[in-house]
C-alpha positions in Angstrom: 57.8 92.8 -7.8 56.4 89.4 -6.9 55.9 86.8 -9.7 53.7 83.7 -9.5 54.0 81.2 -12.3 51.5 78.6 -13.3 51.0 76.0 -16.0 53.9 73.6 -16.1 53.4 69.9 -16.5 54.1 66.7 -18.5 53.3 66.7 -22.2 54.2 64.4 -25.1 56.4 65.7 -27.9 54.5 67.7 -30.4 52.0 68.8 -27.7 51.3 72.3 -26.3 51.3 74.0 -22.9 50.6 77.5 -21.8 52.5 79.1 -18.9 51.1 82.1 -17.0 52.9 84.5 -14.7 51.0 87.0 -12.6 52.9 90.0 -11.3 52.1 92.0 -8.2 53.7 94.7 -6.1 55.5 97.6 -7.8 54.2 96.7 -11.2 54.5 100.2 -12.5 58.3 99.7 -12.4 58.3 96.7 -14.7 60.1 97.4 -18.0 59.9 93.9 -19.4 58.5 90.5 -18.5 59.8 87.2 -19.8 60.6 83.6 -19.4 63.9 81.9 -18.8 64.5 78.1 -18.5 67.1 75.9 -17.0 67.6 72.3 -17.9 69.6 69.9 -15.7 73.3 70.6 -16.0 72.8 73.7 -18.1 72.8 77.4 -17.5 69.7 79.4 -17.3 68.8 80.8 -20.7 66.3 83.4 -22.1 63.3 81.8 -23.8 61.2 84.9 -24.6 60.6 88.4 -23.3 58.1 91.2 -23.9 58.4 94.9 -23.1 55.7 97.2 -21.8 55.6 98.6 -25.4 54.9 95.1 -26.7 58.3 94.4 -28.3 59.2 90.7 -28.2 62.4 88.7 -28.2 62.8 85.0 -28.6 65.6 82.4 -28.4 66.4 81.0 -31.8 65.5 77.5 -30.5 61.8 78.5 -29.9 61.1 80.9 -32.7 58.0 79.8 -34.6 56.9 77.5 -31.8 56.5 79.7 -28.7 54.6 82.9 -28.4 54.9 85.4 -25.5 52.1 87.8 -24.8 50.9 90.0 -21.9 47.7 91.3 -20.5 48.5 94.6 -18.9 45.1 94.8 -17.2 45.8 91.6 -15.4 49.5 92.2 -15.0 50.1 88.7 -16.4 52.4 87.4 -19.0 51.8 84.2 -21.0 54.0 81.8 -22.9 52.2 79.6 -25.4 54.4 76.7 -26.2 53.5 74.6 -29.3 55.3 71.7 -31.0 57.1 70.9 -27.9 60.3 68.9 -28.1 62.1 66.8 -25.4 64.9 69.4 -25.4 62.3 71.9 -24.1 62.3 70.0 -20.8 63.4 72.4 -18.1 62.3 74.5 -15.2 60.8 77.7 -16.6 61.2 80.9 -14.6 59.2 84.0 -14.9 61.4 87.1 -15.0 60.8 90.8 -14.6 63.2 93.6 -15.5 62.5 96.2 -12.9 63.5 99.8 -13.3 63.3 101.8 -10.1 66.2 104.2 -9.9 68.5 101.2 -10.7 67.7 98.2 -12.8 67.3 94.8 -11.2 65.8 91.4 -11.9 63.0 89.7 -10.0 62.2 86.0 -10.4 59.3 83.7 -9.9 59.5 80.3 -8.3 59.9 78.2 -11.4 57.6 75.7 -13.0 58.7 72.3 -14.4 57.9 71.5 -18.0 58.6 67.9 -19.0 58.3 66.8 -22.6 58.3 63.1 -23.2 59.4 61.5 -26.5 
């Protein structure tokens, strides 16, 4: 599965951004799509994920501020980020959990989100 992410940028604290990630390739094998982020000097962490059935999961730090959604017709997943904080600054990576005999992870190229205070 190939993943192409869009939508990063610079925003002031309290502002909003929307990330998009378009999947292509063996999309029928995708079990879940999501977003991870990695801040400088920190480990990559899950931000939000959504399954093909529509179940969602969020990191505690973004609950109530971020919303993940998917458009199955467009094979695209979105992350709406509101009330952004400087600590949200990170490179955001689109992720797909692929089930094709075995389970593996595919990653997009990452998009930088910078939140200024």
